[in-house]
FIRO-242608 format. One record per residue (C-alpha): residue number from 1; x negated, y, z negated; residue in one letter. Coordinates in Angstrom, 1 decimal. Last residue first. Layout:
N
+------+--------+--------+--------+------+
! resi !     xx !     yy !     zz ! resn !
+------+--------+--------+--------+------+
!  NUM !      X !      Y !      Z !    A !
...
+------+--------+--------+--------+------+
This chain:
128
+------+--------+--------+--------+------+
! resi !     xx !     yy !     zz ! resn !
+------+--------+--------+--------+------+
!  128 !   10.0 !   26.0 !  -25.1 !    E !
!  127 !    8.6 !   22.5 !  -25.6 !    Q !
!  126 !    9.9 !   19.5 !  -23.7 !    E !
!  125 !    9.7 !   16.3 !  -25.8 !    S !
!  124 !   12.5 !   14.4 !  -24.0 !    G !
!  123 !   10.2 !   12.2 !  -22.0 !    P !
!  122 !    6.6 !   12.1 !  -23.3 !    E !
!  121 !    3.9 !   12.6 !  -20.7 !    A !
!  120 !    5.1 !   16.1 !  -19.8 !    S !
!  119 !    4.2 !   17.4 !  -23.2 !    F !
!  118 !    0.4 !   16.5 !  -23.0 !    Q !
!  117 !    0.4 !   17.8 !  -19.5 !    A !
!  116 !    1.2 !   21.4 !  -20.5 !    R !
!  115 !    3.8 !   22.8 !  -18.1 !    S !
!  114 !    3.9 !   25.8 !  -15.8 !    Q !
!  113 !    6.6 !   27.1 !  -13.5 !    E !
!  112 !    5.3 !   30.0 !  -11.4 !    A !
!  111 !    5.6 !   33.7 !  -12.3 !    G !
!  110 !    2.5 !   33.4 !  -14.4 !    Q !
!  109 !    0.3 !   32.4 !  -11.5 !    W !
!  108 !   -2.5 !   34.9 !  -12.2 !    L !
!  107 !   -1.9 !   34.5 !  -15.9 !    R !
!  106 !   -2.4 !   30.7 !  -15.7 !    E !
!  105 !   -5.5 !   31.3 !  -13.5 !    L !
!  104 !   -7.3 !   33.1 !  -16.3 !    D !
!  103 !  -10.6 !   33.7 !  -14.4 !    Y !
!  102 !  -12.5 !   34.7 !  -17.5 !    F !
!  101 !  -10.9 !   32.3 !  -20.0 !    Q !
!  100 !  -11.3 !   29.4 !  -17.6 !    R !
!   99 !  -14.9 !   30.3 !  -16.9 !    A !
!   98 !  -15.7 !   30.6 !  -20.6 !    T !
!   97 !  -14.0 !   27.3 !  -21.4 !    P !
!   96 !  -15.9 !   25.3 !  -18.8 !    L !
!   95 !  -13.7 !   24.6 !  -15.8 !    M !
!   94 !  -11.8 !   21.9 !  -13.9 !    V !
!   93 !   -9.5 !   23.0 !  -11.1 !    H !
!   92 !   -7.4 !   20.4 !   -9.3 !    V !
!   91 !   -5.5 !   21.5 !   -6.1 !    V !
!   90 !   -2.4 !   19.7 !   -5.2 !    I !
!   89 !   -0.5 !   19.0 !   -2.0 !    D !
!   88 !   -3.8 !   19.1 !    0.0 !    G !
!   87 !   -6.0 !   17.2 !   -2.4 !    L !
!   86 !   -8.5 !   20.0 !   -2.9 !    D !
!   85 !  -10.9 !   19.3 !   -5.8 !    L !
!   84 !  -12.3 !   22.3 !   -7.6 !    L !
!   83 !  -15.2 !   22.6 !  -10.0 !    A !
!   82 !  -15.9 !   25.6 !  -12.3 !    W !
!   81 !  -19.0 !   25.8 !  -14.4 !    E !
!   80 !  -20.4 !   22.5 !  -13.1 !    G !
!   79 !  -23.0 !   24.3 !  -11.1 !    S !
!   78 !  -23.5 !   21.8 !   -8.3 !    D !
!   77 !  -19.9 !   20.4 !   -8.4 !    L !
!   76 !  -18.5 !   23.8 !   -7.5 !    G !
!   75 !  -16.4 !   22.9 !   -4.5 !    E !
!   74 !  -14.5 !   19.9 !   -3.3 !    S !
!   73 !  -12.8 !   18.8 !   -0.1 !    G !
!   72 !   -9.8 !   17.4 !    1.7 !    I !
!   71 !   -9.5 !   14.5 !   -0.7 !    P !
!   70 !   -8.4 !   11.3 !    0.9 !    R !
!   69 !   -5.3 !    9.7 !   -0.8 !    V !
!   68 !   -5.0 !    5.9 !   -0.6 !    G !
!   67 !   -4.0 !    5.4 !   -4.2 !    Q !
!   66 !   -7.5 !    4.2 !   -5.1 !    E !
!   65 !   -8.7 !    7.4 !   -3.5 !    K !
!   64 !   -6.6 !    9.3 !   -6.0 !    V !
!   63 !   -8.3 !    7.5 !   -8.9 !    K !
!   62 !  -11.8 !    8.0 !   -7.6 !    E !
!   61 !  -11.4 !   11.8 !   -6.8 !    Q !
!   60 !   -9.8 !   12.3 !  -10.3 !    V !
!   59 !  -12.7 !   10.5 !  -11.9 !    N !
!   58 !  -15.3 !   12.5 !   -9.9 !    D !
!   57 !  -13.5 !   15.8 !  -10.9 !    I !
!   56 !  -13.6 !   14.8 !  -14.6 !    L !
!   55 !  -17.2 !   13.6 !  -14.4 !    S !
!   54 !  -18.3 !   17.0 !  -12.9 !    K !
!   53 !  -16.6 !   19.0 !  -15.6 !    V !
!   52 !  -18.0 !   16.6 !  -18.2 !    Q !
!   51 !  -21.6 !   17.2 !  -17.0 !    R !
!   50 !  -21.1 !   20.9 !  -17.0 !    S !
!   49 !  -19.9 !   20.7 !  -20.6 !    S !
!   48 !  -16.6 !   20.7 !  -22.7 !    S !
!   47 !  -14.3 !   20.4 !  -19.7 !    G !
!   46 !  -11.1 !   22.4 !  -19.3 !    T !
!   45 !   -8.2 !   21.5 !  -17.1 !    A !
!   44 !   -6.1 !   23.2 !  -14.4 !    I !
!   43 !   -3.7 !   21.3 !  -12.1 !    V !
!   42 !   -2.3 !   23.4 !   -9.3 !    M !
!   41 !    0.8 !   22.3 !   -7.5 !    F !
!   40 !    2.4 !   22.7 !   -4.1 !    D !
!   39 !   -0.6 !   23.9 !   -2.0 !    T !
!   38 !   -1.7 !   26.7 !    0.3 !    I !
!   37 !    1.7 !   28.0 !    1.4 !    S !
!   36 !    2.0 !   30.1 !   -1.7 !    T !
!   35 !    4.8 !   31.1 !   -4.2 !    K !
!   34 !    7.5 !   28.8 !   -2.8 !    G !
!   33 !    5.9 !   25.7 !   -4.3 !    R !
!   32 !    3.4 !   27.0 !   -6.9 !    V !
!   31 !    4.2 !   24.5 !   -9.7 !    D !
!   30 !    1.5 !   24.9 !  -12.3 !    I !
!   29 !    0.2 !   21.9 !  -14.3 !    V !
!   28 !   -1.9 !   22.6 !  -17.4 !    T !
!   27 !   -4.4 !   20.3 !  -19.0 !    I !
!   26 !   -5.8 !   21.8 !  -22.2 !    D !
!   25 !   -8.8 !   19.6 !  -22.7 !    Q !
!   24 !  -10.1 !   16.8 !  -20.4 !    A !
!   23 !  -10.7 !   13.6 !  -22.4 !    K !
!   22 !  -12.1 !   11.3 !  -19.7 !    I !
!   21 !   -9.0 !    9.3 !  -19.2 !    D !
!   20 !   -6.8 !   12.4 !  -19.6 !    E !
!   19 !   -8.3 !   13.9 !  -16.4 !    L !
!   18 !   -7.5 !   10.6 !  -14.5 !    A !
!   17 !   -4.0 !   10.6 !  -16.0 !    A !
!   16 !   -3.5 !   14.2 !  -14.9 !    V !
!   15 !   -4.6 !   13.5 !  -11.3 !    A !
!   14 !   -2.4 !   10.4 !  -11.0 !    V !
!   13 !    0.6 !   12.3 !  -12.4 !    K !
!   12 !    0.0 !   15.2 !  -10.0 !    V !
!   11 !   -0.2 !   12.8 !   -7.1 !    L !
!   10 !    3.2 !   11.4 !   -8.2 !    D !
!    9 !    4.7 !   14.9 !   -8.2 !    E !
!    8 !    3.3 !   15.7 !   -4.8 !    S !
!    7 !    4.8 !   12.5 !   -3.4 !    S !
!    6 !    2.3 !    9.7 !   -2.6 !    L !
!    5 !    1.8 !    8.8 !    1.0 !    K !
!    4 !    1.7 !    5.0 !    1.6 !    A !
!    3 !   -1.5 !    4.0 !    3.4 !    N !
!    2 !   -3.0 !    2.3 !    0.3 !    A !
!    1 !    0.0 !    0.0 !    0.0 !    M !
+------+--------+--------+--------+------+
């Protein structure tokens, strides 16, 4: 079933699970459908070190490839301060805390629906 196309929502779940596997911090999913034509979702997470940032992106890449999804590209793996993985329907950003605070993508996309991954994993536990 490697050729079956995952829905954007299922691809987000695969990416979030891959980030959680390696203990990403503060995982946020932003639904940007209707706000930009670039992608449907942005997944933002924090890594505690440059090495972890790279490992998190590598793990997401590995897990989506297992589902038959070919990443379009990646950026920032050399510095490890902010790495990005473009999966087409979703873009995964993993940053060090200082970069995440400085660029504040959540504020930039504040008109879009955002959810914290740790809450979305438990049905019925939505937080307001």
